[in-house]
C-alpha positions, 0 to 999 in steps of 0.5 A: 536498451531503454529502462524507465521506472514509474513510481507511485508515492501513494502506493510506494510502488514501482513499475517498469518499462523495458525496451529495445529502442532499435526494434521499437518493442517494449515490455511493461512490468507490474503496472498499476491502474494508471495505465495512461502513463505507460501508453504515453511513455511508449508513444513518446519513445515510439515504442510498441508495448508488446508484452505486459508482465506481472511478477505475482498476484499483488496484494496492495494495489489493483493491477493494471496489467489486464487493462493495459494489455487490452488497450495496447493489444499486448500479450499478457504474461502471467506466472504459471507457477505455484500450483493449482491454487495460485493461478490467475482465473482470467488467464485463459479468457485473456489469452495470457501466456503462462510463464514457467521457470526458465522461459524466455521473452525476446524484445529485439536484442533484449532477452528476458529470462524467467525465474520462479522465486517463491516465498512472498507468494507461491507463484512469484517470478522475477525477470532477469534482463540481458541486453545481448547487443552489449553483452551476454551477461545479465544487467538487472532483475525485475525482482517484484516483491522478492528482493527489495533494497535492504529487505525481502518480501514478507512471506506471512501475507497469505496467512495473515491477510488472506487467511490461508492458514499454515502457509507462512512458515512454508513460504518463509522456507521457500523464500530462504531457498529462493535467495540461496538459488541466486548464487549463480547470479553476479554481484553486479546484477542490478535489482529493480524492486517493486516497492520502496520505503513505506510499503507494507510488503516488507518490514524495513524497505530502503528508500533508494530506487535500486540496488545491486545483488552484490550490495544486498549480499554484503549489507542485507540481513536476509543474505547474512543469517546462520541457518534456514531456521534462523532466517524463518524466525527473523523474517516472520518476527515483527512483521507489521499488521497487514492493511485490511484491504490486502485480502480484497486486492488478492481476490480482485487481482486473481479473479480479474481486475476490471477497467478503471470506470469512466472518470466523470467530474464528481458532482457537488454535494448538496446540503440535503444530501450531506445531511442524509449521508451523515445521518445514515452513514451512506455514502461515507463522507471523507474529509481529505484535508490536512490533519491540522485543517480538519482539527480546526473545524470539520463537519461532525461524523466525517472521517479524516484521511489526509492525502499523503503517502499513507492515504491508500493504506488507511483508505483501504483499511477503513473504508468499505468496498460496498459503500459510496464515498464523498470526498471533502476538501477545499482544493479540487486538486486534493480531491482529484489526488484522493480520488486517484488514490482510491482508484489505485486500490479499487475503491471506485465508488466516489460519487460526490465532492464538497468544500468550504461552501458546503462547510459554510452551509452546514454551519449556517444550518446546524451551528459550529463545526466540530473540532479535535482537541489537541493535548500536549504531552506535559499535560497528558503526563499529569492528566489521569482521567483520560484513557490513552490509546496508542494506535501504532503497530504492534512492533512500535508498541513493543519498542516502547510506549507510554506507561499507562497507554493501551494498545489499540491498533488503528486498523482494528480501532472500530472493533476494539473500541466497541465496548468502550462507553462513548463518553469515555475521556480518550487521548489517542497518539501514534509516533508523530501525529498523523495516524492518531489524527485519523483515529480521533476522527474515526472515534468521533465519527463512531460517537465518542464525545470526549476525544483528544489527539496527543500533539507530536505523539510519542516522539514528543513524549520521549523528546520531553524526557518522559518515561517509556515502558517496554514489553 
């Protein structure tokens, strides 16, 4: 048996290839849109991808399962569980096999057993793997968003992200029962989860790539609660705000993701086109340089989304799916990485790019570049004329915040700041500085004229021994 893990750090997402090397046949589980990776891996090991499987309808990235199956001729395997409201709409047209609890898939001498594990979503299934050439005992489970390292999948997303009212309590109880139903599985069973630390599909995911069921039974909070009601309380308590694009992902992945568009080189934006974009707001101009580079000089009205581990979260939350996008950076590799991150979440409308030459042309025509003022915590502690906006998650705010701060979650910042006068002196902060840098650029792009970013965020505030208030 061969197992290969593919990890995308822009999504904190893991997908897998499992194969019988003797039979040269493979199955890919939960692929994202970077389908060439799986095709190349299979070719390298002389494998035929016979099946492409999903654990559930994903909320945080566009699935590549449909495209991978089409390109390789593989059978598409999708959950048939969850009831009428949770079926894949493209299953029949694509000739997919709908899987039910107890079904089996044969990969030579590798057997895959399907287990329905509702809770994160109603249709969620897991795949239990047995290498029958070695033993009739199972070796591991592709757990999707059911069991993570140190956590379990959140059951509130359908209600909070997709606005399906009244579902999170019922799904939390389903999740409790699904966890209890794993009692027949051995402690040594390896857990291969669909996400790692940084994913918004849980609230406390560990950074290790895998675990065992026995270790999670010993150390995982979800296996060590006193009752179903207590589990429901804990699993729903303090879940982070779901990223704003999750509802769109659910719809795309349920209805049928389209193939990745042909990736032609992005044309260099002219100064005239940039001026029109800035004046009209379309295309949306996004500067993907580091927060420090952006703060030291940028074209006004541009949004700073630095390429990093949270890029997809904030791009999906702050950019519109019906709007073209222009990417600005000095390094073509950074622009390519940003474009790839957009594609992973279905933001396919990148239409142009620019770098230092464009900034220089803008400066020659219009004057000095805009900057983001930085304010240190000592100065902020004695500066009473600025409104302090804390853009962290609600759970972080509750754990402790600056005494005079107001909570404006970054994902809702545009709506929540609409009634503030545009000349209001504002200082924005987060935990360490990245989210507040995005917030500062967003406020500037919305017309706020006196915005500062708090250097080091609340971490610097507490390190300086300044007072914290807890709600």
